[in-house]
Backbone as numpy.savetxt, mean C-alpha at the origin, in Angstrom:
# Nx Ny Nz CAx CAy CAz Cx Cy Cz
11.62 15.41 -12.75 10.60 14.39 -12.93 10.81 13.24 -11.96
12.05 12.97 -11.61 12.36 11.88 -10.69 11.79 12.13 -9.30
11.72 13.40 -8.90 11.18 13.75 -7.58 9.70 13.40 -7.51
8.98 13.64 -8.59 7.54 13.32 -8.63 7.35 11.81 -8.51
8.16 11.05 -9.22 8.07 9.59 -9.17 8.39 9.09 -7.76
9.44 9.63 -7.15 9.81 9.23 -5.80 8.71 9.57 -4.80
8.09 10.74 -4.97 7.01 11.15 -4.07 5.82 10.22 -4.22
5.45 9.88 -5.45 4.32 8.98 -5.69 4.59 7.60 -5.10
5.80 7.11 -5.26 6.16 5.81 -4.69 6.06 5.85 -3.17
6.52 6.92 -2.57 6.44 7.08 -1.11 4.99 7.08 -0.66
4.13 7.79 -1.38 2.71 7.84 -1.03 2.10 6.44 -1.12
2.46 5.69 -2.15 1.92 4.33 -2.29 2.35 3.45 -1.12
3.60 3.56 -0.71 4.07 2.76 0.43 3.38 3.18 1.73
3.13 4.46 1.89 2.41 4.92 3.09 0.99 4.38 3.12
0.32 4.40 1.98 -1.04 3.87 1.91 -1.04 2.37 2.18
-0.07 1.64 1.63 0.03 0.21 1.87 0.24 -0.06 3.36
1.09 0.72 4.00 1.32 0.57 5.43 0.07 0.83 6.24
-0.67 1.85 5.86 -1.92 2.16 6.57 -2.94 1.03 6.41
-3.06 0.53 5.19 -4.02 -0.57 4.94 -3.62 -1.79 5.76
-2.33 -2.12 5.78 -1.89 -3.28 6.54 -2.12 -3.07 8.03
-1.88 -1.86 8.52 -2.09 -1.58 9.94 -3.56 -1.66 10.33
-4.42 -1.11 9.50 -5.85 -1.10 9.80 -6.44 -2.51 9.74
-5.98 -3.30 8.78 -6.56 -4.63 8.58 -5.79 -5.72 9.31
-4.84 -5.35 10.15 -4.03 -6.33 10.89 -4.88 -7.36 11.64
-5.97 -6.95 12.32 -6.77 -7.94 13.06 -7.56 -8.89 12.16
-7.71 -8.55 10.90 -8.50 -9.38 9.99 -7.65 -10.53 9.46
-8.29 -11.64 9.14 -7.55 -12.80 8.63 -7.20 -12.67 7.14
-6.40 -11.64 6.81 -5.98 -11.40 5.43 -4.47 -11.48 5.40
-3.92 -12.22 4.45 -2.46 -12.35 4.38 -1.84 -11.07 3.85
-0.56 -10.88 4.12 0.15 -9.68 3.67 0.17 -9.59 2.15
0.25 -10.72 1.49 0.26 -10.68 0.02 -1.09 -10.20 -0.53
-2.16 -10.47 0.18 -3.46 -9.99 -0.25 -3.55 -8.47 -0.14
-2.89 -7.88 0.85 -2.87 -6.42 0.96 -2.25 -5.83 -0.29
-1.16 -6.43 -0.74 -0.47 -5.92 -1.93 -1.36 -6.04 -3.16
-2.07 -7.15 -3.28 -2.98 -7.34 -4.42 -4.08 -6.29 -4.39
-4.64 -6.04 -3.23 -5.72 -5.05 -3.10 -5.23 -3.66 -3.49
-4.06 -3.28 -2.98 -3.51 -1.96 -3.29 -3.19 -1.82 -4.77
-2.66 -2.88 -5.38 -2.36 -2.81 -6.82 -3.64 -2.60 -7.63
-4.73 -3.20 -7.21 -5.99 -3.04 -7.92 -6.49 -1.60 -7.81
-6.21 -0.95 -6.67 -6.65 0.43 -6.48 -5.82 1.42 -7.32
-4.56 1.10 -7.52 -3.69 2.00 -8.28 -3.40 1.42 -9.62
């Protein structure tokens, strides 16, 4: 069961990294990225 949890956590971090990379040119703070991702998950 721990492997599934670790995999899900890794996927969440990858998605967060992608969102931050894509929205880098926009005037959004890094903390806002985290808030947005938390709302999605």
